C-alpha positions, 0 to 999 in steps of 0.5 A: 344748584350751579345754573344761577353762576355768572360765570355760566354764559355758554352751553353747560357742556362747555363749562367743563374742566378740559383734562382730556388731554392733561395727562399727556400735555408738553412743557410749556415754553416761555419766550424770553430775548433770546432763548426759550425756557421751560417751566423747570428753567431748561433751556429748551433751544439747547435741547431736543424736544422732550415730551413730558411723560414723567408723573407724580404719584399721591405718594410723590406729590404729598412729598412736595406738599411736606416740602412747601409745608416745612417752612412759611415762606413757602406759603405760595408753593403750598397754595399752588400745590393745593389748589393744582390738585383741587382743580386740576387747572393749568399753571396760569389759572392757578396763578390767575386765581382769586376769591375778589368778589369783583373777579366773580371766581368763588361761589362759596354757596355753590361750592364752585370755583370759576377759573376764568375771572369776569372780564377775561375773554376764554381762549382756546385753553378753556378754563371751566367752573369747577366744583369744590369738595366740601373738605377743602372749601374753608381755605378758599372761604378764609383766603382774602384775594389772590390763592398764590399770594406772593407768586410763585418764581421758578427758582422756588419750584427748582429748589423742590426739584432738587431737594426731592430729586424731581426729573428736571429738563422739562419732566417736572415743570410746574405742569407736573400736578395737572398732568399727574392728577389727570393720571391718578384720575384716569386710573380710577375713573376707568378707561371706559369712561375717559373719552368723556372726560372733558365734560366730567365737570359740566355742572348740568349733569349731578352724575358728572360732577359725583364723579368728578368729586369722587375721583379727586377726593382720593388723591387729596386724602391719600396726599393728606394722610402722608402730608398732614395740612396739605389741604385741612386745617392743621397746618404746622409749617415753623 
């Protein structure tokens, strides 16, 4: 059913979420005029290189969602966390995600989201077309425009880190969601399948689609139980 997607211009094997190395990715560096900063805001030029080894479990991801749900002013944080778990996408792809028709990303009928918008050239960090669970598709159907509507500042992320006692120095930056969900999925999928995880979302193989949705469903449901409204309609921020 995905064959007609306009984003599927290359071989089906390439239209896959590249999470093979997601659980081992290092913190992204941002180049400033005089210094480098990690996603958590730490001065990387004043610190030795630190490999991001910290992973959040489902309970911690739920605590992050509860923090976001506690105030409507944190709606962008909630959207970032929500789509990060749904898609396993990198922070830049999450911030770039939109339901605007002209961008050709959200395919509601197919329940698929193209992380690479129409007109954007693919890069080495390939952006896949990913399946979306029916239980969370309502959010994309109701969203008009960017998913993270007002952007997400580093200060908002750092306040969450401090509130929840998350480790700093690049260990719990914005890539934490991707790394953590990939690690959870790896445990559920089994090591015997993990070598092919980069092709887990290959849209030509229904078995891959089912496997991808299965390993994504469990953490979503676990987080929702601990943080009602994180994914489903019971949003209760005040």
